[in-house]
C-alpha positions in Angstrom: -31.6 27.0 -70.3 -30.1 29.9 -68.4 -26.6 29.7 -66.7 -26.4 30.3 -63.0 -23.6 32.5 -61.7 -20.8 30.8 -60.0 -21.4 30.4 -56.1 -20.0 33.3 -53.9 -18.1 31.9 -51.0 -18.3 34.2 -47.9 -16.2 33.3 -45.0 -17.8 33.3 -41.5 -16.1 35.5 -38.9 -13.5 33.6 -37.0 -14.8 32.2 -33.6 -12.8 31.6 -30.6 -11.9 27.9 -30.3 -13.0 26.4 -27.1 -12.1 23.1 -26.0 -14.2 21.5 -23.4 -11.4 19.5 -22.2 -9.1 22.4 -21.6 -8.9 23.1 -18.0 -7.1 26.4 -18.1 -5.2 27.4 -15.2 -5.2 24.8 -12.7 -6.7 26.0 -9.4 -8.3 24.1 -6.5 -11.7 24.9 -5.3 -13.7 23.6 -2.4 -15.6 20.5 -3.1 -19.4 20.8 -3.2 -22.3 18.6 -3.9 -24.6 21.3 -5.1 -26.8 20.2 -8.0 -25.6 16.7 -7.8 -27.8 13.5 -7.6 -26.5 10.1 -6.7 -27.7 7.0 -8.5 -26.6 3.9 -6.8 -27.4 0.0 -7.3 -26.5 -2.5 -4.7 -26.4 -6.2 -5.6 -25.8 -9.2 -3.7 -27.4 -12.3 -2.3 -30.1 -12.4 0.4 -29.0 -11.4 3.7 -25.6 -9.6 2.8 -26.6 -6.2 3.9 -27.8 -4.3 1.0 -30.7 -2.6 2.9 -28.5 -1.7 5.6 -25.7 -0.4 3.3 -28.2 1.6 1.4 -29.7 3.1 4.4 -26.2 4.1 5.7 -25.4 5.7 2.3 -28.7 7.7 2.4 -28.0 8.9 5.9 -24.6 10.0 4.7 -26.1 12.1 1.8 -28.8 13.4 4.1 -26.2 15.0 6.3 -28.6 14.5 9.4 -31.7 15.6 7.8 -34.7 13.3 7.4 -34.9 11.1 4.3 -37.7 8.9 2.8 -37.5 5.3 1.9 -39.9 3.5 -0.4 -39.7 0.1 1.2 -40.8 -3.0 -1.0 -39.1 -5.4 1.2 -41.8 -5.8 3.7 -40.5 -3.4 6.2 -36.9 -4.3 6.1 -35.8 -0.6 6.4 -37.5 -0.1 9.7 -35.6 -3.0 11.3 -32.5 -0.7 11.1 -34.0 2.4 12.7 -31.7 2.1 15.8 -28.5 1.6 13.7 -29.0 4.7 11.3 -29.6 7.3 14.1 -31.1 9.6 11.4 -34.7 10.1 11.2 -36.5 8.6 8.1 -40.0 7.9 6.9 -41.0 4.8 5.1 -43.6 4.0 2.6 -44.3 0.3 2.5 -45.3 -0.8 -0.9 -46.7 -4.2 -1.6 -47.3 -3.7 -5.3 -44.3 -3.9 -7.6 -45.8 -2.1 -10.6 -43.1 0.3 -11.7 -45.7 3.0 -12.6 -46.6 3.1 -8.9 -42.9 3.6 -7.9 -42.7 6.5 -10.3 -45.9 8.0 -8.9 -44.6 7.7 -5.2 -41.3 9.2 -6.4 -42.9 12.5 -7.5 -44.6 12.6 -4.0 -41.4 12.9 -2.2 -39.4 15.4 -4.6 -39.0 17.7 -1.7 -35.6 19.8 -1.8 -35.2 19.3 1.9 -35.4 15.4 1.7 -33.1 12.8 0.3 -34.9 9.8 -1.4 -33.6 6.3 -1.3 -35.5 3.4 -2.9 -35.2 0.1 -1.3 -36.4 -2.4 -4.0 -35.8 -5.7 -4.7 -35.6 -6.3 -8.5 -36.1 -10.0 -8.3 -39.6 -9.5 -6.9 -40.5 -6.4 -9.1 -43.2 -7.1 -11.7 -43.9 -5.6 -15.0 -47.4 -4.0 -15.4 -48.2 -7.2 -17.5 -47.4 -9.4 -14.6 -44.2 -10.9 -16.1 -41.1 -11.2 -13.9 -38.7 -8.2 -14.4 
């Protein structure tokens, strides 16, 4: 049996230590929403204002631009058209299959539009027909 030589240790060149939590010099910059996506869930009992609140939030994010609503609440979003004062399109969906929602979301991935889903999870059905 042959003897192996002892291992040779070679040092790696020193790398600059970076700390992702090091803020460096403190400087204020203008706030921006560039590249940010909001994900929001509203919960509450029937009639407490979830749809109206969601539409108001979407109108704020849209900053006056048209936005799209996937409405699974039998046209509830359209009831607030006069309250919102921002144009929006609705797509009424009567099927609560999550795969359909994903397909529709792909259709409205337009950079100039903001998307809001008005969806009752209590009424949502799994593809197998079971309650969500």
